[in-house]
N, C-alpha and C positions, 0 to 999 in steps of 0.2 A: 521549411521546417514543419514537422508534423505537430499536431496539437498535443501538448504534454498532459492535458487534463484527463484524468480517469474519474468518472462519476461513481461514487460509492453508492450502490443501489441498496439502500437500507430499508426497503419496504417489505412488509411481511407477506403481501399477496402477490403471486406471480403475475397475474394479469395487470396489476397496477405497475409492477416493475417493468414489464415489457412495454407498457404504454409510455412510461416515463422515458425509457431508453429510446423509443421511437421518436418522441418529441424533441429530445435534445441532441440526437445523434449528429446533427450538423455543427454542433458547437463543442463537442468533447472528442477526445482521441481514443477513448476506450471505456470499458465498464468494469468496475471492481465489484466482485461478488464475495462477500465475507462468509464467515462461519455460520452465522444465523441463516443466511440465504441457503447455503449448501445443506445444512441440516434439515431445513424445511422442504426444499425442492429437489435436492440431489442432482443426479446426472441430467434428469429431464429438464430441470429448471435452467441448468447451464446451457443445454442444447437450445432451449427456447430463446434465451438471451443472445446466444451466438447468431441466431437468425437475423438479428438487427444489423449485423455486418461490421461490428466493431471488435477490436481485440478484447479478449477476456483476461482479466486479472483475477486469479483465485487466491484470495487473501485468507488462507486457512491456518496460517501460523502453526505449522506442524512442529511438535516438540515431544519426542519420545526416544526410545532407544534406536540406534542407527538402522537396524534391520526393519523395524516397524515403519519408520519414516520412509525408507527406500521403497517398501512395499506399497505404502500409500501413494507415493509419487508415481509408481508404475500403474496403479489403478486408475489414475486420472489422465493417462496418456491419450485415451480415446477422445477426451474433451478438448485436446489441443490448446491448452491455456498459453497465453503469451508470457505471463508472469505468475509465479507461485511463491508464497512466503513461507519461511520456516523461522524458528526462533534460534538466534545465535547462541543463546544460553544452553542449547542442547549440546554444544561442544563441537570440536573440530571433526571428529569421526562422523558424527551425525550429519554435519553439513557436507562433508565429502561424499557420503553415501547418497544423500539427497540429490546432489548435483549429478552424480554418476547415473542415477536412476531416472532423471528427468529427460523429457523429449529434447531433441537437438535444437529446436527453435524456441524452447522455453527458458526464460530467464528465471533463475532461482535467486531470491534475495532474502537476506536475513534480517529479521526484526531485532533491533538493538535494545532500545528502551522505549516502551510504550509512551505515546504522547499524553496519556492520562496520568503519568507518574511524574513526581518531582523528587528532589533530593531527600525530603523527609520520608516519602514513601519507600524509596530504595533503602534508606537506613533501617527502616522497620523490617525489611526482609533480609538484612545482613549484608547489603552491598556497601562497601566502604567507598568514600569519595563522592564526588558529584555525579549527577546524571551525565554531564558532558564527558567526564573521565571514563565512565562506563561505556558510553557510546563509542569512544575512540578505541578502547580495549577490544570491544566486540567487533568493531570494524576491521581492525588488524587481523583478528582471528578469522573472520569471514573471508578476507582477501587471501590469507594463507591457505584456507580450505578450498580455494578455487571457485568461489561463488561469483555471480555476475555483479552483485552489489548488495546494498543494505537498505533498511528502512530506518529513518531517523527524523527528528523534528527539524524544522527550519532553523532552529538555533544552532544546530551542530553541522548542518550540511556544508557550510562554507569550509570549515576545518577538515571535514571528511573528504571533500573534493580535492583539497590541496594534498592530502595524504595518498589519495587513490585516484589518479588522474583519469583513468579510463573506466572507472566504476559506474554502475547504474544506480542512481540514488532516488529512492521513493520517499516523498515527504507527505505525510498525512496531517490531519489536525489543522488544516488551513482555514482561515477566515478572512473574508473581505475587509477592507479598511473601515467600511461604514455600512449602515443599513441593518435590516433585521438579521441577515445571515452572519453578521459579525459577532453574535453572541457566542461565548466560549463553550457553554455547556459543560461537558466533562473533560474538555481539553485544558491542560495546564501549561503547555508549552507551544502555543500556536503563533504563527506569523501569517502575513498576507501571501497570496499566491505569487505575486510579482517579486516580493522579497526573497522567497524560496527559490524561484527560478533564477534570479540574478546571482544568488549565492552558489548555484551549481546543481540544483535539483533537476533530475531527468524526467521524473513522473510526479505530477501533482494530484494527490487524492483529495477530492472534494465531494462531500456528501450533503449534509443538511442545508448548507447555504443555497444549494440548487434544488435538492429533492423536496424540501419543505417550504420552498418559496411560493408565494401566491402565483407567480408566473415563472416556472422553471426555465422556460426557453429564454426569457429576458434575463434571468439571473445568470444562466450559463453564458449567454452572449456578453453580458457586462463583464464577467470575470475573464472571458477569452480576450476581450478588448484591452484589458490591462497588461496582457502579456506581449 
């Protein structure tokens, strides 16, 4: 079984990001590059990270009109990402066009509800019901649109997996059971990597517990050992 851990490379300097990726590449299965990284380093930064030899997850969370999102997907073909995120809230047509424009080997997964949001946050932006209900609604929509999977918290992945047996499920906001890396920070719906994996997660996105650890290699190895 391949390693499901994707390291969220949340460092602002490209040289530091490359160095981190090189250090831990034996204990993670891929590298997740987010919007901050892409805005700072662009295509060049992605190419440099790809030289490490691990699959690249471009967490861009695209959300715009269908034509714009499709054009954005086409513009990153050359980078050969393994996974790209879009927002399920963009609607079925946007998701369909994003998938149609993606490379053949690229998984397109839809963000349902950000792990930094809870029920009160959703209510403030006009979303009725719980975060759990919203995740399930958007999961069904993403499946209907022909996407490969969705992004959700570890609290919902079990139910999502039961509804979509062959889906690809990305779970971010993970924290170890104990130690310095267990601090929640801005995550409100976090679980442990093992709990998420047991519930049906395909991809475990882990950032600060590894990237900001005193010994990133030891931290990555310790998390890998729990799986």
